[in-house]
Steps between C-alpha positions, in 0.01 A plus 500: 500500500640838398517794738208669319284186483132585517535848351323552168613759247325567169731626227385682186824597336760471225874545438751517792429707810155375605548135390834487685321615816236230457774244437684595819184462705408170332847363572445584867183293502226750420220390269542723196219495247570664166200636315612468140331632193333215316713582194825487696681774690688795350826324583396144416734501194774720637859403418699293571288234330549142384507405134127435536446854629437399861606785728774401743456846652134428585581152627768637729291774663185295559623191679295382799193701388152401384352633177134588450423606143212747471380728222525820699374701199151369578296641792430144613873425501575817695239407759653152532850644545369743760343214694833316509686811615244583769428146615456480880764381741728665756807401296351599164410832341845594372537622143824564311479667161687720257197555278341846498281516815190621323141383459442152643862463618504828692549485876187707554288261294640188663461641851124501450522122512772467763560791736831368635655435159875551469598598146853576386527665160838515328518802271753644259515853644309650791248659264408157365693538176676214322865432583745211489868466598609612154316832549555542875880466474528795258274701732726448802832536313638148516597469129732800535731331752475149356741367237859568392664813633562640152134475393308822450162340428258329741547128567190303600509243779347168390411382852143604600628615840211732588246233408674253729528746789139610451382139513667444836369832634152392393536191721601722790206731438246217482626330814517827692143587399383149589657540846324834538169341402547214746536757779240755395267331252579772244586433138667754273627580152878505465652670196856421398657676202802359321638848451459581870688184594786602271511856633480386862785256443709767330441720804588225748827427319607865501455578131249782557702670772811473283320672212368776727854562618598566140673170420410318180566129545775393261521187295737249654493225239579171671651670803310481827389854580631644825743221595718257305377232267556411135521220248834341404622224268726217608800373303285225352229741388237465773322822595412555864367770727669589828375736772670670791210682662528424871827529696515119524447460127766759423757341732428158352554630145826669597632183667385265225676704230810565711459872431456629856825696512477625144144621552605675819776682310245600237264638765782699663614642167147618419430629851217252544395249765390171343329394821236744380290356220456841336876540469522158339250623241701815436805288422307224325693516174841480662385217731349316204826528305685322780243223535476464123875440478470237774199328339643479149794297631287230665253235394146516632575188706790676676286812550220292650738337746641837609156654534362203693789519746421864585121475456497760226161617371508407133321306225563371151285638219278239345187470290168381635560174316835460674336555837224248435744238376777540755391665824376261773326796665285525187381139516293269721806491731355832616167428676352808336501316166310199368471345158139487385316390189310799361237404243574634151855587610664190646713447807702794623642662810247691709583739780303519819510778756848614606362548852597225740292506819658325796173365638337385176589283202515661160175508309509246216560661162213429265470556127313795347138426415353477155259779414175423684635181654332570833184675379265223602680435825497863614140567394396191693712550811494878535159593356330162566360480147359168386632306202185598307553871574864479396401308187254773400765769548734300280234456230453879488879547474508696825765263640750251361480159663773242440 
């Protein structure tokens, strides 16, 4: 039994932020019911896909959930969806969506049927406008300090970082509101904008204050900003990243490379103190030149031995394929992972929750549902509809029954 066992969340969503929040809650044991459009969701064919156009993206974000397929264009379908969302129960009445909260899906409309409803709406910007990582990053300035130092054009970041952060903040918001309801009986509408998450994070990490003080963040290429870190290539052509951020990491790097005295002479000559991470950044090119000379004279095996001895913070560069094929931490050796047979895809590695609770076993990782796979089950268990009633809904193409 997961730590959220017994809690029911209804999800009406697409793409990354909201589905990732539903996934996180499902992997902690909550019952997560997706209300899917009868024609398939907006992201049901999103890349990456198999050769048969089955979305691996959709499969990955919807594990451990149940799918109810409803034609929400029809008033009858909207009423059915509303009944699922507002079904009674102390541990029910939670809605997660990133669809426009208007008409039948609005908080005000749904509250007429369940006063203590908790609804979290993920938005693009705080005015309700559309936004995704690829538009939020330009808004907050990230592309202007990403990429090679010599670049004078924006460089996009391919990782949907704000989506991922927003998804986890949505989990926090839902659980905080559910705790409030359990103490007061009050539901509420929570709004969470992707752009606000990005701006808040930029503020927390000092970017906004830096800009207000008149400093424009520079591009650092592959250097670690504000301390020391950079990529290097060994004598046998293996590229690796090494970081000396903390005092312990820096001392370990100095000892492993045998450059302690030479680096101290460099610091003295430049009037810097390399025990300060900012001073290491100021001298990053000179430090890198010394480490580069050391690295190019040694094989990656020798480098690995030296780094292991001093517990240096480092990593080889590798592709995703390399990681899947060679890293025991990205395999069933890690209890977070299992190999599962996904219909229409085949057997592949599936990740569960990275959270490991000391008092509870991990929730089993289940496959993603087919569209409408649980329609009959949910309508029967949650709304207590008979087989005849479900059959009539299916005949009128209000629902899809498998």
